MARVEX-514615 format. One record per residue (C-alpha): residue number from 0; residue in one letter; x negated, y, z. Coordinates in steps of 0.1 Angstrom, whole numbers, plus 5000, padded with zeros to 4 digits. Each point is the difference from the previous one (the first is absolute). Layout:
N
R pos code   px   py   pz
R NUM    A    X    Y    Z
...
END
This chain:
467
R pos code   px   py   pz
R   0    M 8027 6662 1851
R   1    L 4997 5019 4974
R   2    E 4968 5021 4989
R   3    V 5000 5031 4985
R   4    T 4979 5022 4979
R   5    W 5002 5030 4981
R   6    A 4975 5028 4989
R   7    A 4986 5023 5014
R   8    V 5019 5037 4999
R   9    E 4978 5032 4994
R  10    D 5004 5023 5030
R  11    A 5023 4979 5022
R  12    F 4994 5001 5038
R  13    T 5023 4967 5006
R  14    Y 5024 4976 4983
R  15    E 5036 4981 5007
R  16    V 5008 4969 4994
R  17    Y 5040 4992 5004
R  18    Y 5011 4965 4998
R  19    K 5036 4984 4995
R  20    A 5010 4964 5001
R  21    A 5024 4989 4971
R  22    G 4996 5034 4981
R  23    S 4986 4989 4966
R  24    G 5024 5020 4987
R  25    A 4999 5032 5026
R  26    T 4984 5034 4986
R  27    P 4986 5026 5017
R  28    P 5003 5019 5025
R  29    P 4999 4970 5024
R  30    D 5022 5018 5023
R  31    T 5011 4964 5015
R  32    A 4967 4985 4998
R  33    E 4992 4976 5031
R  34    S 4968 5011 5009
R  35    M 4970 5024 4992
R  36    L 4966 4999 5004
R  37    T 4971 5033 4998
R  38    V 4965 4991 4986
R  39    S 4976 5024 4990
R  40    E 4980 4978 4975
R  41    P 5020 4982 4973
R  42    G 5008 4968 5006
R  43    A 5025 4983 5030
R  44    V 5004 4963 5013
R  45    I 5036 4995 5005
R  46    L 5008 4973 5029
R  47    G 5032 4980 5015
R  48    L 5019 5001 4970
R  49    A 5026 4969 4988
R  50    N 4986 4978 4972
R  51    D 5020 4995 4967
R  52    T 5016 5036 5005
R  53    A 4994 5025 4978
R  54    Y 4986 5035 5013
R  55    T 4999 5031 4984
R  56    I 4971 5022 5010
R  57    W 4992 5038 4993
R  58    V 4973 5021 5004
R  59    R 4993 5035 5004
R  60    A 4969 5027 5004
R  61    R 5006 5028 5025
R  62    N 4977 5031 5007
R  63    T 5011 5037 5012
R  64    A 5013 5009 4971
R  65    G 5024 4970 4998
R  66    E 5006 4966 4988
R  67    S 4999 4988 4964
R  68    A 5027 4976 4982
R  69    Y 5003 4960 5016
R  70    S 4981 4974 4976
R  71    R 5019 4966 5002
R  72    N 4993 4966 5001
R  73    T 5022 4968 5009
R  74    G 4984 4966 5020
R  75    T 5009 4972 5010
R  76    P 4985 4981 5028
R  77    Q 4993 4963 4998
R  78    A 4992 4968 5020
R  79    S 4971 4977 4987
R  80    A 4977 4978 5011
R  81    Q 4975 5019 5020
R  82    A 4965 4999 4989
R  83    P 4969 4997 5022
R  84    A 4996 5035 5015
R  85    K 4976 5022 4989
R  86    T 4968 5013 5011
R  87    P 5005 5035 5008
R  88    D 4967 5022 4989
R  89    K 4980 5017 5028
R  90    P 5012 5023 5023
R  91    A 4991 5038 5000
R  92    V 4993 5012 5037
R  93    V 5005 5030 5016
R  94    A 4993 5001 5038
R  95    G 5013 5024 5029
R  96    D 5005 5000 5032
R  97    G 5003 4964 5010
R  98    K 5013 4986 4969
R  99    L 4993 4993 4964
R 100    T 5021 5010 4974
R 101    L 5000 4970 4969
R 102    T 5012 5011 4966
R 103    W 4999 4975 4974
R 104    N 5016 4994 4965
R 105    Q 5036 4983 5000
R 106    V 4996 4961 4986
R 107    P 5030 4999 4973
R 108    G 5025 4978 5016
R 109    V 4992 5001 5032
R 110    P 5024 5011 5031
R 111    E 4980 5002 5028
R 112    Y 4962 4999 5014
R 113    K 4979 4993 5036
R 114    L 4973 5015 5012
R 115    Y 4975 4988 5019
R 116    Y 4968 5013 5016
R 117    G 4970 4991 5019
R 118    T 4960 5010 5012
R 119    S 4984 4977 4978
R 120    D 5005 4992 4965
R 121    N 5015 4969 5006
R 122    F 5037 4993 4992
R 123    S 4998 4972 5016
R 124    A 4996 5018 5035
R 125    A 5026 5028 4989
R 126    T 5031 5013 5020
R 127    A 5031 5002 4983
R 128    V 5021 5030 5001
R 129    D 5031 4989 5019
R 130    R 5024 5016 4966
R 131    T 5004 4997 4963
R 132    I 4996 5029 4981
R 133    P 5028 5007 4969
R 134    A 4990 5007 4969
R 135    S 5012 5034 4990
R 136    A 4982 5017 4969
R 137    P 4969 4992 4974
R 138    T 4979 5004 5029
R 139    V 5007 4989 5040
R 140    S 4986 5016 5030
R 141    A 5002 4986 5036
R 142    E 4981 5007 5031
R 143    I 4983 4978 5029
R 144    T 5001 5018 5029
R 145    G 4992 4997 5034
R 146    L 4964 4993 4994
R 147    T 4967 5017 5022
R 148    N 4983 5030 4986
R 149    G 4969 4996 4990
R 150    V 5000 4962 4994
R 151    K 4995 4985 4959
R 152    Y 5032 4982 4987
R 153    Y 5002 4975 4972
R 154    V 5035 4998 4983
R 155    W 5018 4978 4980
R 156    V 5031 5001 4979
R 157    K 5019 4965 4996
R 158    S 5030 5005 4974
R 159    S 5035 4977 5002
R 160    N 5026 4990 4980
R 161    S 5040 4994 5005
R 162    P 4996 4969 5015
R 163    G 4973 5011 5026
R 164    E 4967 4983 4985
R 165    S 4970 5023 5005
R 166    S 4968 5008 4977
R 167    S 4964 4994 5003
R 168    P 4993 5031 5022
R 169    S 4984 5028 4979
R 170    P 4962 5009 4999
R 171    S 4992 5021 5034
R 172    A 5000 5037 5006
R 173    E 4987 5011 5029
R 174    G 5002 5036 5020
R 175    T 4992 5016 5037
R 176    P 5028 5016 5017
R 177    Q 4990 5037 5010
R 178    A 5016 5022 5022
R 179    K 5005 5033 4986
R 180    D 4990 5033 5010
R 181    P 5032 5018 5022
R 182    I 5021 5023 4978
R 183    N 4993 5039 5003
R 184    F 5031 5015 5002
R 185    S 4987 5032 5002
R 186    N 4981 4993 4964
R 187    L 5030 5001 4972
R 188    Q 4970 4984 4974
R 189    F 4998 4974 5021
R 190    R 5005 4971 4974
R 191    L 5024 4973 5013
R 192    G 5004 4981 4975
R 193    E 5018 4995 4959
R 194    A 5037 5001 4986
R 195    A 4997 4974 4968
R 196    A 5031 5026 4986
R 197    E 5014 5028 5007
R 198    Y 5032 5003 5031
R 199    I 5027 5017 4979
R 200    F 5016 5028 5021
R 201    A 5026 5015 4977
R 202    Q 5020 4993 4969
R 203    D 5025 5017 4976
R 204    L 5036 4996 5003
R 205    P 5026 4994 4979
R 206    P 5031 5023 4992
R 207    S 5027 5001 5024
R 208    V 5031 5013 5010
R 209    F 4979 5011 5027
R 210    F 4972 5014 4981
R 211    P 5009 5004 4967
R 212    E 4969 5009 4985
R 213    G 4982 4970 5019
R 214    R 4972 5012 5025
R 215    P 4962 4996 4983
R 216    N 4978 4980 5021
R 217    T 5009 5012 5032
R 218    D 5024 4969 5017
R 219    R 4976 4997 5026
R 220    L 5001 4960 4998
R 221    T 4989 4992 5038
R 222    R 5035 5020 5009
R 223    V 5024 4978 4978
R 224    Q 4988 4964 4995
R 225    E 4973 4978 5008
R 226    T 4964 5006 4989
R 227    A 4963 4994 5000
R 228    L 4994 5027 5022
R 229    G 5026 4990 5023
R 230    N 4989 4967 5002
R 231    L 4961 5007 5004
R 232    F 5009 5025 5031
R 233    T 5027 4979 5018
R 234    D 4979 4965 4992
R 235    G 4968 5020 5006
R 236    A 5014 5011 5036
R 237    A 5009 4963 5011
R 238    W 4966 4987 4989
R 239    Y 4984 5025 5018
R 240    I 5023 4996 5033
R 241    R 4997 4965 5002
R 242    K 4969 4994 4995
R 243    T 4991 5031 5031
R 244    Y 5028 4992 5018
R 245    P 5005 4962 4997
R 246    D 5019 4992 5032
R 247    E 5030 5027 4986
R 248    N 5013 4975 4978
R 249    I 5018 5025 4978
R 250    D 5025 4990 4979
R 251    F 4999 5023 4969
R 252    V 4993 5036 4993
R 253    F 5027 5030 4993
R 254    L 4984 5035 4987
R 255    N 5022 5025 4979
R 256    G 4991 5007 4965
R 257    G 4992 5040 5004
R 258    Y 4969 4991 5022
R 259    I 4984 4990 4969
R 260    D 4996 5032 4977
R 261    N 4981 4993 4970
R 262    V 4988 4975 4973
R 263    L 4968 4978 5009
R 264    P 4975 5000 4967
R 265    K 4981 4970 4984
R 266    G 4967 4999 5016
R 267    T 4982 5013 5027
R 268    I 5021 5001 5028
R 269    M 4983 5025 5031
R 270    V 5010 5012 5035
R 271    G 5014 5031 4980
R 272    S 5021 4980 4978
R 273    I 5020 4982 5024
R 274    S 5006 5037 5024
R 275    G 5004 5012 4966
R 276    I 5032 4979 4989
R 277    T 5012 5004 5038
R 278    Q 5025 5027 5006
R 279    P 4986 5029 5021
R 280    D 5020 5004 5029
R 281    S 5003 4961 5002
R 282    R 4956 4998 5001
R 283    R 5002 4998 5040
R 284    D 5028 4974 5001
R 285    K 4987 4972 5025
R 286    F 5013 4966 4999
R 287    M 5027 4987 5020
R 288    L 5012 4966 5013
R 289    L 5031 4993 5013
R 290    T 5029 4971 5005
R 291    L 5034 4996 4989
R 292    T 5025 4974 5004
R 293    G 5013 4986 4968
R 294    A 5035 5014 5000
R 295    D 4985 5038 5005
R 296    L 4974 4989 4971
R 297    K 5034 4997 4980
R 298    K 5014 5032 5008
R 299    F 4964 5011 4990
R 300    F 4998 4992 4968
R 301    N 5042 5005 4993
R 302    D 5016 5025 5020
R 303    A 5029 4978 5006
R 304    E 5018 5028 5029
R 305    G 4995 5025 4974
R 306    K 5016 4983 4974
R 307    K 5032 5016 4995
R 308    T 5024 4989 4971
R 309    E 4997 4978 4973
R 310    I 4987 5026 4974
R 311    E 4978 5015 5027
R 312    P 4977 4974 5011
R 313    G 4975 5003 5031
R 314    D 4964 5013 4991
R 315    V 4968 4979 5002
R 316    S 4986 5007 5032
R 317    G 5028 5029 5004
R 318    V 4979 5020 4978
R 319    V 5019 5015 4963
R 320    H 4976 4987 4974
R 321    T 5010 5006 4962
R 322    G 5008 4975 4970
R 323    R 4976 5027 4984
R 324    G 5035 5017 5003
R 325    G 4979 5035 5020
R 326    P 4973 5006 5019
R 327    H 5016 4991 5035
R 328    N 4980 4991 5026
R 329    T 4981 4976 4970
R 330    G 4968 5008 5025
R 331    F 5013 4971 5029
R 332    F 5005 4975 4974
R 333    G 4990 4967 5016
R 334    V 4965 4988 4990
R 335    V 4995 4965 5015
R 336    S 4972 4976 5000
R 337    K 5002 4964 4980
R 338    E 5020 4980 5034
R 339    V 5032 5022 4988
R 340    R 5021 4994 4971
R 341    Y 5034 5016 4993
R 342    T 5021 5014 4971
R 343    L 5008 5034 4998
R 344    R 5033 5009 4985
R 345    Y 5014 5034 4986
R 346    Y 5034 5005 4979
R 347    K 4996 5002 4964
R 348    P 5004 5039 4991
R 349    P 5023 5010 4971
R 350    E 4992 5001 4967
R 351    L 4981 5029 4985
R 352    P 5027 5018 4979
R 353    D 4994 5020 4965
R 354    P 4991 5026 5003
R 355    P 4973 4995 5033
R 356    E 5027 5017 5030
R 357    E 4984 4992 5039
R 358    I 5028 4989 5025
R 359    S 5002 5022 5028
R 360    Y 4981 4996 5037
R 361    E 5031 4989 5011
R 362    D 5011 4972 4977
R 363    S 4961 4988 4995
R 364    E 4999 4999 5044
R 365    P 5008 4966 5003
R 366    Y 4975 4984 4973
R 367    Y 4974 5011 5023
R 368    H 5008 4977 5027
R 369    G 4980 4962 4999
R 370    F 5008 4971 5016
R 371    I 4991 4966 5010
R 372    D 5020 4967 5005
R 373    T 4979 4989 5032
R 374    E 5020 4968 5007
R 375    N 4994 4989 4961
R 376    G 4967 5009 4989
R 377    L 4979 5019 5024
R 378    T 4969 4978 5012
R 379    I 4972 4996 5026
R 380    N 4973 4977 4989
R 381    G 5023 4986 4980
R 382    E 5027 4991 5028
R 383    P 5030 5019 5006
R 384    I 5002 5025 5027
R 385    D 5009 4982 5034
R 386    D 5021 5024 5021
R 387    S 4986 4983 5036
R 388    K 4957 5002 4988
R 389    N 4979 5029 5007
R 390    Y 4981 5014 4970
R 391    R 4969 5023 5002
R 392    I 4994 5028 4980
R 393    C 4974 5021 4989
R 394    T 5006 5032 4982
R 395    T 4988 5033 5012
R 396    D 5007 5029 5034
R 397    Y 5017 5023 4981
R 398    L 5025 4974 4985
R 399    A 5003 4983 5033
R 400    T 5009 5034 5016
R 401    G 5015 5020 4971
R 402    E 5035 5015 4999
R 403    Y 5005 4976 4968
R 404    F 4999 4964 5009
R 405    T 5016 5003 5035
R 406    L 5005 4969 5008
R 407    L 4963 4990 5001
R 408    Y 4995 5023 5032
R 409    E 5035 4990 5015
R 410    K 5000 4963 4997
R 411    G 4962 4998 4994
R 412    Q 4981 4978 5032
R 413    N 4967 4993 5010
R 414    K 4987 5032 4977
R 415    K 4963 5001 4999
R 416    L 4980 5028 4984
R 417    I 4967 4995 4983
R 418    D 4975 5030 4997
R 419    T 4993 4994 4965
R 420    P 5014 5020 4969
R 421    F 5020 4977 4976
R 422    W 4986 5008 4975
R 423    H 4965 4989 5013
R 424    G 5013 4970 5006
R 425    V 5006 4992 4960
R 426    A 4966 5016 4993
R 427    E 4987 4973 5022
R 428    Y 5016 4969 4977
R 429    I 4989 5017 4972
R 430    Y 4962 5004 5012
R 431    D 5008 4959 5012
R 432    Q 5011 4992 4966
R 433    G 4975 5021 4977
R 434    S 5021 4993 4970
R 435    I 5040 5004 4999
R 436    T 5029 4994 4971
R 437    P 5030 5019 4997
R 438    K 5029 4975 5005
R 439    L 5033 4994 5006
R 440    D 5023 4967 5015
R 441    G 5035 5010 4997
R 442    R 5002 5008 5039
R 443    I 5026 5027 4993
R 444    K 5023 4999 4970
R 445    V 5018 5028 4989
R 446    E 5038 4996 4989
R 447    G 5020 5022 4980
R 448    G 4993 5039 4999
R 449    V 4983 5018 4972
R 450    P 4994 4977 4971
R 451    L 4963 4995 5000
R 452    P 4973 4972 4985
R 453    A 4998 4961 5023
R 454    P 5001 4990 5023
R 455    W 5028 5024 5005
R 456    V 5032 4982 4998
R 457    P 5039 5014 4989
R 458    G 5018 4987 5026
R 459    D 5036 5001 5004
R 460    L 5009 5027 5022
R 461    T 5023 5028 4989
R 462    Y 5013 5033 5013
R 463    N 5023 5025 4988
R 464    P 4997 5034 5009
R 465    T 5029 5019 5005
R 466    P 5011 5024 4970
END
């Protein structure tokens, strides 16, 4: 593990942390970094690293005006004789509906923690939570769920070092879970929670053969790449369905990027905040659950039947997207929950000539097509798609019955319409969490297309249009 800290940057809404093994000689931008973390406060804990291997770490600050330059440093994890694990400080406790949220300071050098709770201030009678909590930042947070509202609980935290040796328990803290009032969706001022940092929606595009002068702050990110906004909506919807309809056993959530239509600012989140960033025509879209076979799911993610030639690959979900080469159907860019991971590949566009000249629509059209290698790199819950398995998918009724994703309504089985607007489920998730932080986890990687900052990857697909 490596623990990384830096000084706070004025006006920064979030920070991006990249790291790469054996990268001590690398220079920014880290376009081949192994992974990326997003945090709202200075500092990160990077786990799962190889001892005696040098890593380069880059950090940059972001807000809606753009991103800073990278700061850069190196570090090498080392195996060492383990001292006894140190006792954590007393945790802070926030009560919720049937749960308590604990926050405490990271103990230096400790990779994980265990939580305990009981109804008396007696650790020997406490119950251990059946999971470990990985270190993540200078402050660590976790929930104890399944508690009874109105009952006072005492809670403790233990740290655990690499050999699994535990510390003494922290001083006890206490909290009493309480049910919250139902959300009043008719009141746009109803408070749902707090955003620890801004959920960025748009950015500047650099000059390219598609846009020789670039595109200032107009590139809507939910339509072209993984975003914290997309992750919030899909992961929040997954939480809502699993909590409200646990027997459905959904595998993942699929949404279109155009459903999300604005920035979510830092600070207080109200019902009107979530309604306001939902595309107006989509606010009535309801939850739809359906089942696809693995074989059909592969076709959905990469329209193999529509693949014509080597230089005109099938489009993801049968919908033309964009390598940031044009606006065609970008509203139907796939946004997925955390169970899904894949790389979306685009052709590398020609270099921008001097003097700048925009290539024709006919020549640029092939660059709008992105595709996924469904046999190598597309996974659901960490596993390749099994052709014979059935997958339960959560989406919206519009996408399940609309004209763009024809495979959903032609091949979807056991459809179930839930009479709840999709964005209401996201609001319920935020209300339950109380505080949310923007996060990226690499679920969608973009390769090729217009050169951009990491985690964009240059790629090796080339296409030479006919002169």
